[in-house]
PDB file as gemmi writes it, atoms N, CA and C in Angstrom:
CRYST1    1.000    1.000    1.000  90.00  90.00  90.00 P 1                      
ATOM      1  N   MET A   1     325.927  97.851 157.979  1.00  0.00           N  
ATOM      2  CA  MET A   1     325.320  97.792 159.201  1.00  0.00           C  
ATOM      3  C   MET A   1     325.218  96.503 158.775  1.00  0.00           C  
ATOM      4  N   LYS A   2     325.425  95.043 159.298  1.00  0.00           N  
ATOM      5  CA  LYS A   2     324.804  93.687 159.687  1.00  0.00           C  
ATOM      6  C   LYS A   2     323.989  93.106 160.499  1.00  0.00           C  
ATOM      7  N   VAL A   3     323.226  92.444 160.166  1.00  0.00           N  
ATOM      8  CA  VAL A   3     322.431  92.016 160.882  1.00  0.00           C  
ATOM      9  C   VAL A   3     321.961  90.739 160.966  1.00  0.00           C  
ATOM     10  N   ARG A   4     321.950  89.950 162.109  1.00  0.00           N  
ATOM     11  CA  ARG A   4     321.928  88.352 162.128  1.00  0.00           C  
ATOM     12  C   ARG A   4     320.251  88.232 162.823  1.00  0.00           C  
ATOM     13  N   ASN A   5     319.241  87.473 162.212  1.00  0.00           N  
ATOM     14  CA  ASN A   5     317.985  87.135 162.986  1.00  0.00           C  
ATOM     15  C   ASN A   5     318.715  85.883 163.750  1.00  0.00           C  
ATOM     16  N   VAL A   6     318.249  85.844 165.140  1.00  0.00           N  
ATOM     17  CA  VAL A   6     318.557  84.864 165.969  1.00  0.00           C  
ATOM     18  C   VAL A   6     317.493  84.286 166.079  1.00  0.00           C  
ATOM     19  N   SER A   7     316.340  84.168 166.030  1.00  0.00           N  
ATOM     20  CA  SER A   7     314.846  84.131 166.845  1.00  0.00           C  
ATOM     21  C   SER A   7     314.711  82.393 165.935  1.00  0.00           C  
ATOM     22  N   ASN A   8     314.447  81.969 166.143  1.00  0.00           N  
ATOM     23  CA  ASN A   8     314.523  80.281 166.030  1.00  0.00           C  
ATOM     24  C   ASN A   8     313.227  80.679 164.768  1.00  0.00           C  
ATOM     25  N   ASP A   9     311.797  81.181 165.368  1.00  0.00           N  
ATOM     26  CA  ASP A   9     310.925  81.531 164.512  1.00  0.00           C  
ATOM     27  C   ASP A   9     310.454  82.425 163.834  1.00  0.00           C  
ATOM     28  N   LEU A  10     310.885  83.647 164.064  1.00  0.00           N  
ATOM     29  CA  LEU A  10     310.338  84.941 163.669  1.00  0.00           C  
ATOM     30  C   LEU A  10     311.417  85.372 162.701  1.00  0.00           C  
ATOM     31  N   THR A  11     310.753  85.995 162.431  1.00  0.00           N  
ATOM     32  CA  THR A  11     311.091  87.009 160.984  1.00  0.00           C  
ATOM     33  C   THR A  11     311.410  88.029 161.206  1.00  0.00           C  
ATOM     34  N   LEU A  12     312.661  89.065 160.531  1.00  0.00           N  
ATOM     35  CA  LEU A  12     313.073  90.233 160.777  1.00  0.00           C  
ATOM     36  C   LEU A  12     312.911  90.822 160.388  1.00  0.00           C  
ATOM     37  N   ALA A  13     311.153  91.839 159.668  1.00  0.00           N  
ATOM     38  CA  ALA A  13     310.837  92.489 158.818  1.00  0.00           C  
ATOM     39  C   ALA A  13     312.175  93.329 158.049  1.00  0.00           C  
ATOM     40  N   GLY A  14     311.922  93.539 157.175  1.00  0.00           N  
ATOM     41  CA  GLY A  14     312.824  94.738 156.099  1.00  0.00           C  
ATOM     42  C   GLY A  14     312.126  96.147 156.554  1.00  0.00           C  
ATOM     43  N   GLY A  15     312.231  97.028 155.033  1.00  0.00           N  
ATOM     44  CA  GLY A  15     311.380  97.964 154.720  1.00  0.00           C  
ATOM     45  C   GLY A  15     312.054  99.164 153.934  1.00  0.00           C  
ATOM     46  N   MET A  16     311.367 100.357 153.585  1.00  0.00           N  
ATOM     47  CA  MET A  16     311.920 100.766 152.237  1.00  0.00           C  
ATOM     48  C   MET A  16     311.798 101.970 153.269  1.00  0.00           C  
ATOM     49  N   THR A  17     311.821 102.841 154.278  1.00  0.00           N  
ATOM     50  CA  THR A  17     311.984 103.806 154.694  1.00  0.00           C  
ATOM     51  C   THR A  17     313.138 103.872 155.540  1.00  0.00           C  
ATOM     52  N   ALA A  18     313.662 105.264 156.285  1.00  0.00           N  
ATOM     53  CA  ALA A  18     314.289 104.910 157.237  1.00  0.00           C  
ATOM     54  C   ALA A  18     313.683 105.099 158.799  1.00  0.00           C  
ATOM     55  N   ARG A  19     312.451 104.774 158.754  1.00  0.00           N  
ATOM     56  CA  ARG A  19     311.732 104.332 159.528  1.00  0.00           C  
ATOM     57  C   ARG A  19     311.256 103.003 159.773  1.00  0.00           C  
ATOM     58  N   GLU A  20     311.266 102.612 159.097  1.00  0.00           N  
ATOM     59  CA  GLU A  20     310.586 100.906 159.407  1.00  0.00           C  
ATOM     60  C   GLU A  20     311.488  99.764 159.089  1.00  0.00           C  
ATOM     61  N   GLY A  21     311.528  99.121 159.613  1.00  0.00           N  
ATOM     62  CA  GLY A  21     312.513  97.589 159.388  1.00  0.00           C  
ATOM     63  C   GLY A  21     313.264  97.902 160.394  1.00  0.00           C  
ATOM     64  N   TRP A  22     314.516  96.961 159.570  1.00  0.00           N  
ATOM     65  CA  TRP A  22     316.050  97.403 160.498  1.00  0.00           C  
ATOM     66  C   TRP A  22     316.644  98.407 160.172  1.00  0.00           C  
ATOM     67  N   VAL A  23     316.218  99.048 161.255  1.00  0.00           N  
ATOM     68  CA  VAL A  23     316.930 100.660 161.237  1.00  0.00           C  
ATOM     69  C   VAL A  23     318.033 100.908 161.856  1.00  0.00           C  
ATOM     70  N   PRO A  24     319.333 101.615 161.836  1.00  0.00           N  
ATOM     71  CA  PRO A  24     319.976 101.898 162.978  1.00  0.00           C  
ATOM     72  C   PRO A  24     319.031 103.036 164.025  1.00  0.00           C  
ATOM     73  N   THR A  25     319.246 102.648 164.932  1.00  0.00           N  
ATOM     74  CA  THR A  25     318.801 103.589 166.039  1.00  0.00           C  
ATOM     75  C   THR A  25     319.706 104.012 166.684  1.00  0.00           C  
ATOM     76  N   ARG A  26     320.868 104.338 166.798  1.00  0.00           N  
ATOM     77  CA  ARG A  26     321.843 105.777 166.787  1.00  0.00           C  
ATOM     78  C   ARG A  26     323.029 105.523 166.324  1.00  0.00           C  
ATOM     79  N   TRP A  27     324.178 106.497 166.207  1.00  0.00           N  
ATOM     80  CA  TRP A  27     325.349 106.051 165.339  1.00  0.00           C  
ATOM     81  C   TRP A  27     326.260 107.102 166.835  1.00  0.00           C  
ATOM     82  N   ILE A  28     327.102 105.685 166.893  1.00  0.00           N  
ATOM     83  CA  ILE A  28     328.268 106.411 167.969  1.00  0.00           C  
ATOM     84  C   ILE A  28     329.160 106.837 167.126  1.00  0.00           C  
ATOM     85  N   LEU A  29     329.798 108.577 167.327  1.00  0.00           N  
ATOM     86  CA  LEU A  29     330.756 109.193 166.839  1.00  0.00           C  
ATOM     87  C   LEU A  29     331.877 109.122 167.763  1.00  0.00           C  
ATOM     88  N   THR A  30     332.812 110.041 166.748  1.00  0.00           N  
ATOM     89  CA  THR A  30     333.942 110.352 167.679  1.00  0.00           C  
ATOM     90  C   THR A  30     335.083 110.723 166.939  1.00  0.00           C  
ATOM     91  N   ASP A  31     336.506 111.959 167.751  1.00  0.00           N  
ATOM     92  CA  ASP A  31     336.789 112.652 166.950  1.00  0.00           C  
ATOM     93  C   ASP A  31     338.559 111.781 168.304  1.00  0.00           C  
ATOM     94  N   GLY A  32     338.643 110.515 168.356  1.00  0.00           N  
ATOM     95  CA  GLY A  32     339.061 110.316 169.071  1.00  0.00           C  
ATOM     96  C   GLY A  32     339.625 110.938 170.679  1.00  0.00           C  
ATOM     97  N   ASP A  33     338.873 111.709 170.908  1.00  0.00           N  
ATOM     98  CA  ASP A  33     339.148 112.672 172.267  1.00  0.00           C  
ATOM     99  C   ASP A  33     337.533 112.413 172.983  1.00  0.00           C  
ATOM    100  N   ARG A  34     336.843 112.988 172.101  1.00  0.00           N  
ATOM    101  CA  ARG A  34     335.487 112.401 172.461  1.00  0.00           C  
ATOM    102  C   ARG A  34     334.099 112.045 171.925  1.00  0.00           C  
ATOM    103  N   GLU A  35     333.335 111.482 172.557  1.00  0.00           N  
ATOM    104  CA  GLU A  35     331.620 110.898 171.427  1.00  0.00           C  
ATOM    105  C   GLU A  35     330.869 111.495 171.740  1.00  0.00           C  
ATOM    106  N   TRP A  36     330.047 111.246 170.748  1.00  0.00           N  
ATOM    107  CA  TRP A  36     328.457 111.783 170.427  1.00  0.00           C  
ATOM    108  C   TRP A  36     327.555 111.060 170.120  1.00  0.00           C  
ATOM    109  N   THR A  37     326.299 111.135 169.435  1.00  0.00           N  
ATOM    110  CA  THR A  37     325.572 110.031 168.765  1.00  0.00           C  
ATOM    111  C   THR A  37     324.651 111.402 168.105  1.00  0.00           C  
ATOM    112  N   GLU A  38     324.442 110.483 166.516  1.00  0.00           N  
ATOM    113  CA  GLU A  38     323.627 111.147 165.775  1.00  0.00           C  
ATOM    114  C   GLU A  38     322.482 109.935 165.500  1.00  0.00           C  
ATOM    115  N   LEU A  39     321.000 110.426 165.676  1.00  0.00           N  
ATOM    116  CA  LEU A  39     319.887 109.374 165.391  1.00  0.00           C  
ATOM    117  C   LEU A  39     319.277 109.322 163.891  1.00  0.00           C  
ATOM    118  N   TYR A  40     320.069 110.115 163.095  1.00  0.00           N  
ATOM    119  CA  TYR A  40     319.096 110.093 162.052  1.00  0.00           C  
ATOM    120  C   TYR A  40     319.855 109.107 160.362  1.00  0.00           C  
ATOM    121  N   SER A  41     319.385 108.519 160.223  1.00  0.00           N  
ATOM    122  CA  SER A  41     320.277 107.706 159.155  1.00  0.00           C  
ATOM    123  C   SER A  41     319.640 108.033 157.696  1.00  0.00           C  
ATOM    124  N   PHE A  42     320.201 108.167 156.820  1.00  0.00           N  
ATOM    125  CA  PHE A  42     319.851 107.985 155.256  1.00  0.00           C  
ATOM    126  C   PHE A  42     320.408 106.736 154.786  1.00  0.00           C  
ATOM    127  N   GLN A  43     319.499 106.490 153.701  1.00  0.00           N  
ATOM    128  CA  GLN A  43     320.211 105.514 152.939  1.00  0.00           C  
ATOM    129  C   GLN A  43     320.030 106.059 151.796  1.00  0.00           C  
ATOM    130  N   TRP A  44     320.875 104.873 151.267  1.00  0.00           N  
ATOM    131  CA  TRP A  44     320.689 105.039 149.077  1.00  0.00           C  
ATOM    132  C   TRP A  44     319.616 105.037 148.775  1.00  0.00           C  
ATOM    133  N   THR A  45     319.811 105.403 148.062  1.00  0.00           N  
ATOM    134  CA  THR A  45     318.721 105.887 146.608  1.00  0.00           C  
ATOM    135  C   THR A  45     318.783 105.174 144.854  1.00  0.00           C  
ATOM    136  N   MET A  46     318.021 104.892 144.710  1.00  0.00           N  
ATOM    137  CA  MET A  46     318.633 105.276 143.128  1.00  0.00           C  
ATOM    138  C   MET A  46     318.113 106.323 142.422  1.00  0.00           C  
ATOM    139  N   GLY A  47     319.026 107.511 141.819  1.00  0.00           N  
ATOM    140  CA  GLY A  47     318.656 108.036 141.561  1.00  0.00           C  
ATOM    141  C   GLY A  47     318.542 109.573 141.996  1.00  0.00           C  
ATOM    142  N   GLY A  48     318.383 109.321 143.412  1.00  0.00           N  
ATOM    143  CA  GLY A  48     317.755 110.478 144.780  1.00  0.00           C  
ATOM    144  C   GLY A  48     316.602 110.264 144.904  1.00  0.00           C  
ATOM    145  N   ARG A  49     315.677 109.060 144.223  1.00  0.00           N  
ATOM    146  CA  ARG A  49     314.539 109.392 144.729  1.00  0.00           C  
ATOM    147  C   ARG A  49     313.793 107.640 144.588  1.00  0.00           C  
ATOM    148  N   ASN A  50     314.218 106.940 143.776  1.00  0.00           N  
ATOM    149  CA  ASN A  50     313.697 105.825 144.141  1.00  0.00           C  
ATOM    150  C   ASN A  50     314.445 104.941 145.129  1.00  0.00           C  
ATOM    151  N   LEU A  51     313.358 104.632 146.027  1.00  0.00           N  
ATOM    152  CA  LEU A  51     313.575 103.885 147.543  1.00  0.00           C  
ATOM    153  C   LEU A  51     313.792 102.156 147.555  1.00  0.00           C  
ATOM    154  N   MET A  52     315.116 101.623 148.014  1.00  0.00           N  
ATOM    155  CA  MET A  52     315.378 100.443 147.843  1.00  0.00           C  
ATOM    156  C   MET A  52     314.984  99.695 148.738  1.00  0.00           C  
ATOM    157  N   ARG A  53     314.493  98.329 148.719  1.00  0.00           N  
ATOM    158  CA  ARG A  53     313.132  97.495 149.531  1.00  0.00           C  
ATOM    159  C   ARG A  53     314.390  96.693 150.037  1.00  0.00           C  
ATOM    160  N   ARG A  54     314.683  96.858 151.991  1.00  0.00           N  
ATOM    161  CA  ARG A  54     315.771  95.958 152.516  1.00  0.00           C  
ATOM    162  C   ARG A  54     314.704  94.623 152.761  1.00  0.00           C  
ATOM    163  N   PRO A  55     315.339  93.583 152.583  1.00  0.00           N  
ATOM    164  CA  PRO A  55     314.704  92.438 152.674  1.00  0.00           C  
ATOM    165  C   PRO A  55     314.427  91.741 154.169  1.00  0.00           C  
ATOM    166  N   ASP A  56     313.407  90.946 153.919  1.00  0.00           N  
ATOM    167  CA  ASP A  56     313.156  90.680 155.477  1.00  0.00           C  
ATOM    168  C   ASP A  56     314.464  89.774 155.372  1.00  0.00           C  
ATOM    169  N   VAL A  57     314.622  89.323 157.168  1.00  0.00           N  
ATOM    170  CA  VAL A  57     315.884  88.232 157.159  1.00  0.00           C  
ATOM    171  C   VAL A  57     314.551  87.367 158.118  1.00  0.00           C  
ATOM    172  N   PRO A  58     315.322  85.831 157.353  1.00  0.00           N  
ATOM    173  CA  PRO A  58     314.461  84.839 158.225  1.00  0.00           C  
ATOM    174  C   PRO A  58     315.038  84.401 158.963  1.00  0.00           C  
ATOM    175  N   PRO A  59     314.444  83.959 160.080  1.00  0.00           N  
ATOM    176  CA  PRO A  59     315.135  83.008 161.535  1.00  0.00           C  
ATOM    177  C   PRO A  59     316.792  82.423 160.797  1.00  0.00           C  
ATOM    178  N   GLY A  60     317.721  82.637 161.290  1.00  0.00           N  
ATOM    179  CA  GLY A  60     319.023  82.216 161.343  1.00  0.00           C  
ATOM    180  C   GLY A  60     319.806  83.199 160.807  1.00  0.00           C  
ATOM    181  N   ALA A  61     319.338  83.513 159.640  1.00  0.00           N  
ATOM    182  CA  ALA A  61     319.471  84.758 158.287  1.00  0.00           C  
ATOM    183  C   ALA A  61     320.502  85.584 158.513  1.00  0.00           C  
ATOM    184  N   GLU A  62     321.342  86.094 158.262  1.00  0.00           N  
ATOM    185  CA  GLU A  62     321.991  87.957 158.138  1.00  0.00           C  
ATOM    186  C   GLU A  62     321.811  88.565 156.785  1.00  0.00           C  
ATOM    187  N   ALA A  63     321.817  89.756 157.016  1.00  0.00           N  
ATOM    188  CA  ALA A  63     321.402  90.428 155.866  1.00  0.00           C  
ATOM    189  C   ALA A  63     322.230  92.036 156.516  1.00  0.00           C  
ATOM    190  N   GLU A  64     322.709  92.813 155.349  1.00  0.00           N  
ATOM    191  CA  GLU A  64     323.465  94.315 155.492  1.00  0.00           C  
ATOM    192  C   GLU A  64     323.407  94.996 154.668  1.00  0.00           C  
ATOM    193  N   TRP A  65     323.420  96.358 155.248  1.00  0.00           N  
ATOM    194  CA  TRP A  65     322.902  97.153 154.058  1.00  0.00           C  
ATOM    195  C   TRP A  65     323.270  98.557 154.556  1.00  0.00           C  
ATOM    196  N   THR A  66     323.681  99.725 153.602  1.00  0.00           N  
ATOM    197  CA  THR A  66     324.751 100.746 153.453  1.00  0.00           C  
ATOM    198  C   THR A  66     323.563 101.404 154.086  1.00  0.00           C  
ATOM    199  N   TRP A  67     324.284 102.312 154.929  1.00  0.00           N  
ATOM    200  CA  TRP A  67     323.213 103.672 155.682  1.00  0.00           C  
ATOM    201  C   TRP A  67     324.200 105.068 155.642  1.00  0.00           C  
ATOM    202  N   LEU A  68     324.064 105.975 155.529  1.00  0.00           N  
ATOM    203  CA  LEU A  68     324.741 107.557 155.675  1.00  0.00           C  
ATOM    204  C   LEU A  68     324.055 107.813 156.693  1.00  0.00           C  
ATOM    205  N   VAL A  69     325.219 108.504 157.587  1.00  0.00           N  
ATOM    206  CA  VAL A  69     325.169 109.429 158.638  1.00  0.00           C  
ATOM    207  C   VAL A  69     325.611 110.850 158.563  1.00  0.00           C  
ATOM    208  N   GLU A  70     324.736 111.785 158.824  1.00  0.00           N  
ATOM    209  CA  GLU A  70     325.525 113.085 158.828  1.00  0.00           C  
ATOM    210  C   GLU A  70     324.648 114.501 159.456  1.00  0.00           C  
ATOM    211  N   PRO A  71     325.772 115.538 160.244  1.00  0.00           N  
ATOM    212  CA  PRO A  71     326.463 115.541 159.518  1.00  0.00           C  
ATOM    213  C   PRO A  71     327.894 114.772 160.509  1.00  0.00           C  
ATOM    214  N   VAL A  72     329.007 114.225 159.786  1.00  0.00           N  
ATOM    215  CA  VAL A  72     330.325 114.218 160.274  1.00  0.00           C  
ATOM    216  C   VAL A  72     331.453 115.414 160.857  1.00  0.00           C  
ATOM    217  N   LEU A  73     331.689 115.240 161.676  1.00  0.00           N  
ATOM    218  CA  LEU A  73     332.929 116.353 161.954  1.00  0.00           C  
ATOM    219  C   LEU A  73     334.132 115.983 160.896  1.00  0.00           C  
ATOM    220  N   TYR A  74     334.645 117.366 160.490  1.00  0.00           N  
ATOM    221  CA  TYR A  74     336.551 116.754 159.669  1.00  0.00           C  
ATOM    222  C   TYR A  74     337.021 116.049 160.911  1.00  0.00           C  
ATOM    223  N   GLY A  75     337.500 115.078 160.635  1.00  0.00           N  
ATOM    224  CA  GLY A  75     338.461 114.737 162.004  1.00  0.00           C  
ATOM    225  C   GLY A  75     337.703 113.098 162.485  1.00  0.00           C  
ATOM    226  N   ALA A  76     336.663 113.415 162.497  1.00  0.00           N  
ATOM    227  CA  ALA A  76     335.874 112.258 163.158  1.00  0.00           C  
ATOM    228  C   ALA A  76     335.181 111.243 162.322  1.00  0.00           C  
ATOM    229  N   TRP A  77     334.988 109.846 162.859  1.00  0.00           N  
ATOM    230  CA  TRP A  77     334.414 109.313 162.490  1.00  0.00           C  
ATOM    231  C   TRP A  77     333.341 107.737 163.293  1.00  0.00           C  
ATOM    232  N   VAL A  78     332.718 107.266 162.004  1.00  0.00           N  
ATOM    233  CA  VAL A  78     331.380 106.767 162.901  1.00  0.00           C  
ATOM    234  C   VAL A  78     332.248 105.013 163.774  1.00  0.00           C  
ATOM    235  N   LYS A  79     331.739 105.301 165.260  1.00  0.00           N  
ATOM    236  CA  LYS A  79     332.679 103.938 166.079  1.00  0.00           C  
ATOM    237  C   LYS A  79     332.093 103.402 166.167  1.00  0.00           C  
ATOM    238  N   ALA A  80     330.700 103.340 165.913  1.00  0.00           N  
ATOM    239  CA  ALA A  80     329.904 102.170 166.751  1.00  0.00           C  
ATOM    240  C   ALA A  80     328.154 102.422 165.198  1.00  0.00           C  
ATOM    241  N   VAL A  81     327.544 101.848 165.769  1.00  0.00           N  
ATOM    242  CA  VAL A  81     326.224 101.549 165.639  1.00  0.00           C  
ATOM    243  C   VAL A  81     325.509 101.179 166.612  1.00  0.00           C  
ATOM    244  N   GLU A  82     323.876 101.523 166.905  1.00  0.00           N  
ATOM    245  CA  GLU A  82     322.883 100.807 167.649  1.00  0.00           C  
ATOM    246  C   GLU A  82     322.128 100.401 166.717  1.00  0.00           C  
ATOM    247  N   TYR A  83     321.484  99.262 167.400  1.00  0.00           N  
ATOM    248  CA  TYR A  83     319.619  99.041 166.607  1.00  0.00           C  
ATOM    249  C   TYR A  83     318.941  98.318 167.500  1.00  0.00           C  
ATOM    250  N   THR A  84     317.594  98.867 167.904  1.00  0.00           N  
ATOM    251  CA  THR A  84     316.790  98.069 168.403  1.00  0.00           C  
ATOM    252  C   THR A  84     316.189  97.063 167.674  1.00  0.00           C  
ATOM    253  N   ASP A  85     315.764  96.017 167.362  1.00  0.00           N  
ATOM    254  CA  ASP A  85     314.666  95.285 166.584  1.00  0.00           C  
ATOM    255  C   ASP A  85     313.305  94.555 166.877  1.00  0.00           C  
ATOM    256  N   GLN A  86     312.609  94.705 165.904  1.00  0.00           N  
ATOM    257  CA  GLN A  86     311.025  95.167 166.280  1.00  0.00           C  
ATOM    258  C   GLN A  86     310.648  94.314 167.599  1.00  0.00           C  
ATOM    259  N   TRP A  87     311.546  93.702 168.488  1.00  0.00           N  
ATOM    260  CA  TRP A  87     311.054  93.294 169.536  1.00  0.00           C  
ATOM    261  C   TRP A  87     311.531  93.424 170.989  1.00  0.00           C  
ATOM    262  N   GLY A  88     312.253  94.967 170.497  1.00  0.00           N  
ATOM    263  CA  GLY A  88     313.000  95.137 171.498  1.00  0.00           C  
ATOM    264  C   GLY A  88     314.894  94.635 172.225  1.00  0.00           C  
ATOM    265  N   ASN A  89     314.586  94.388 171.943  1.00  0.00           N  
ATOM    266  CA  ASN A  89     315.970  93.859 171.369  1.00  0.00           C  
ATOM    267  C   ASN A  89     317.146  94.370 171.128  1.00  0.00           C  
ATOM    268  N   ASP A  90     318.010  94.574 172.058  1.00  0.00           N  
ATOM    269  CA  ASP A  90     319.514  95.932 171.468  1.00  0.00           C  
ATOM    270  C   ASP A  90     320.457  95.203 170.686  1.00  0.00           C  
ATOM    271  N   TYR A  91     321.213  95.929 169.913  1.00  0.00           N  
ATOM    272  CA  TYR A  91     322.858  95.584 169.499  1.00  0.00           C  
ATOM    273  C   TYR A  91     323.460  96.858 169.292  1.00  0.00           C  
ATOM    274  N   ARG A  92     324.791  96.291 169.152  1.00  0.00           N  
ATOM    275  CA  ARG A  92     325.942  97.273 168.856  1.00  0.00           C  
ATOM    276  C   ARG A  92     326.547  96.593 168.163  1.00  0.00           C  
ATOM    277  N   GLN A  93     326.978  97.642 166.631  1.00  0.00           N  
ATOM    278  CA  GLN A  93     328.015  97.014 165.769  1.00  0.00           C  
ATOM    279  C   GLN A  93     329.259  97.518 165.817  1.00  0.00           C  
ATOM    280  N   GLU A  94     330.279  97.678 166.529  1.00  0.00           N  
ATOM    281  CA  GLU A  94     331.803  98.761 166.455  1.00  0.00           C  
ATOM    282  C   GLU A  94     332.266  98.433 164.836  1.00  0.00           C  
ATOM    283  N   PHE A  95     333.095  99.975 164.705  1.00  0.00           N  
ATOM    284  CA  PHE A  95     333.874  99.247 163.382  1.00  0.00           C  
ATOM    285  C   PHE A  95     335.285 100.321 164.157  1.00  0.00           C  
ATOM    286  N   PRO A  96     335.926  99.548 163.780  1.00  0.00           N  
ATOM    287  CA  PRO A  96     337.670  99.724 163.295  1.00  0.00           C  
ATOM    288  C   PRO A  96     337.928 101.478 163.331  1.00  0.00           C  
ATOM    289  N   LYS A  97     338.851 102.575 163.903  1.00  0.00           N  
ATOM    290  CA  LYS A  97     339.521 103.342 163.517  1.00  0.00           C  
ATOM    291  C   LYS A  97     340.070 103.162 162.073  1.00  0.00           C  
ATOM    292  N   PRO A  98     339.393 103.751 161.234  1.00  0.00           N  
ATOM    293  CA  PRO A  98     340.043 104.074 160.210  1.00  0.00           C  
ATOM    294  C   PRO A  98     341.848 103.878 159.787  1.00  0.00           C  
ATOM    295  N   GLU A  99     342.562 103.247 159.049  1.00  0.00           N  
ATOM    296  CA  GLU A  99     344.034 104.008 159.407  1.00  0.00           C  
ATOM    297  C   GLU A  99     344.074 104.888 158.894  1.00  0.00           C  
ATOM    298  N   ILE A 100     345.361 105.360 158.230  1.00  0.00           N  
ATOM    299  CA  ILE A 100     345.339 106.558 157.697  1.00  0.00           C  
ATOM    300  C   ILE A 100     345.503 106.507 156.547  1.00  0.00           C  
ATOM    301  N   GLY A 101     344.594 107.119 155.793  1.00  0.00           N  
ATOM    302  CA  GLY A 101     344.024 107.416 153.751  1.00  0.00           C  
ATOM    303  C   GLY A 101     342.926 106.391 154.070  1.00  0.00           C  
ATOM    304  N   GLN A 102     342.733 106.082 155.019  1.00  0.00           N  
ATOM    305  CA  GLN A 102     341.125 105.399 155.211  1.00  0.00           C  
ATOM    306  C   GLN A 102     339.952 106.383 155.641  1.00  0.00           C  
ATOM    307  N   MET A 103     338.721 105.978 155.058  1.00  0.00           N  
ATOM    308  CA  MET A 103     337.530 106.575 155.787  1.00  0.00           C  
ATOM    309  C   MET A 103     336.618 106.350 155.563  1.00  0.00           C  
ATOM    310  N   ASN A 104     335.505 106.251 156.567  1.00  0.00           N  
ATOM    311  CA  ASN A 104     334.301 105.408 157.082  1.00  0.00           C  
ATOM    312  C   ASN A 104     333.350 106.597 156.459  1.00  0.00           C  
ATOM    313  N   PHE A 105     333.786 107.766 155.893  1.00  0.00           N  
ATOM    314  CA  PHE A 105     332.418 108.644 155.754  1.00  0.00           C  
ATOM    315  C   PHE A 105     333.586 109.294 154.252  1.00  0.00           C  
ATOM    316  N   GLU A 106     332.752 110.393 153.794  1.00  0.00           N  
ATOM    317  CA  GLU A 106     333.199 111.089 152.374  1.00  0.00           C  
ATOM    318  C   GLU A 106     333.767 112.584 153.164  1.00  0.00           C  
ATOM    319  N   ASP A 107     334.864 112.540 152.163  1.00  0.00           N  
ATOM    320  CA  ASP A 107     335.362 114.398 152.827  1.00  0.00           C  
ATOM    321  C   ASP A 107     335.032 114.938 151.950  1.00  0.00           C  
ATOM    322  N   CYS A 108     334.436 116.124 152.279  1.00  0.00           N  
ATOM    323  CA  CYS A 108     333.760 117.151 151.260  1.00  0.00           C  
ATOM    324  C   CYS A 108     334.900 118.018 150.955  1.00  0.00           C  
ATOM    325  N   GLY A 109     336.489 117.881 151.111  1.00  0.00           N  
ATOM    326  CA  GLY A 109     336.888 119.110 151.069  1.00  0.00           C  
ATOM    327  C   GLY A 109     336.898 120.114 151.630  1.00  0.00           C  
ATOM    328  N   GLU A 110     337.414 121.315 151.380  1.00  0.00           N  
ATOM    329  CA  GLU A 110     337.610 122.839 152.300  1.00  0.00           C  
ATOM    330  C   GLU A 110     336.684 123.088 151.594  1.00  0.00           C  
ATOM    331  N   PRO A 111     335.770 124.060 153.048  1.00  0.00           N  
ATOM    332  CA  PRO A 111     336.740 124.391 154.222  1.00  0.00           C  
ATOM    333  C   PRO A 111     336.334 123.265 155.073  1.00  0.00           C  
ATOM    334  N   HIS A 112     336.781 122.993 156.309  1.00  0.00           N  
ATOM    335  CA  HIS A 112     336.142 121.646 156.688  1.00  0.00           C  
ATOM    336  C   HIS A 112     335.626 122.656 158.067  1.00  0.00           C  
ATOM    337  N   ASP A 113     334.691 122.852 157.370  1.00  0.00           N  
ATOM    338  CA  ASP A 113     334.191 123.461 158.896  1.00  0.00           C  
ATOM    339  C   ASP A 113     332.901 122.596 159.593  1.00  0.00           C  
ATOM    340  N   GLY A 114     332.826 120.898 159.047  1.00  0.00           N  
ATOM    341  CA  GLY A 114     331.812 120.137 159.953  1.00  0.00           C  
ATOM    342  C   GLY A 114     330.755 119.620 159.238  1.00  0.00           C  
ATOM    343  N   GLN A 115     330.764 120.152 158.000  1.00  0.00           N  
ATOM    344  CA  GLN A 115     329.652 119.739 157.549  1.00  0.00           C  
ATOM    345  C   GLN A 115     330.308 119.809 156.131  1.00  0.00           C  
ATOM    346  N   CYS A 116     329.064 119.255 154.823  1.00  0.00           N  
ATOM    347  CA  CYS A 116     329.806 119.387 153.385  1.00  0.00           C  
ATOM    348  C   CYS A 116     328.805 120.368 152.960  1.00  0.00           C  
TER     349      CYS A 116                                                      
END                                                                             
């Protein structure tokens, strides 16, 4: 997820948890025929325990962060992420459909029951 602070004078707060700072508000997933949303985001940690702090984003600056959303049904992909900033402004970032052999998710293998 990429964010750009379009404010002229306000800093977009960073954070450590999946509930503070600039965090995805919802994910839009699709299997090509239907769309649905997921509301929970996971973030990478160091060794599964130590959370990494997302930076504050000063006026005019950009930052990006890697997030995880699950479960993603087999054959589905993340179409977009939506985000509401600390001032109540809504944003949406679209992702292209992955090409054959590409994924924006991790394939956990058989059985394809929809979850890892």
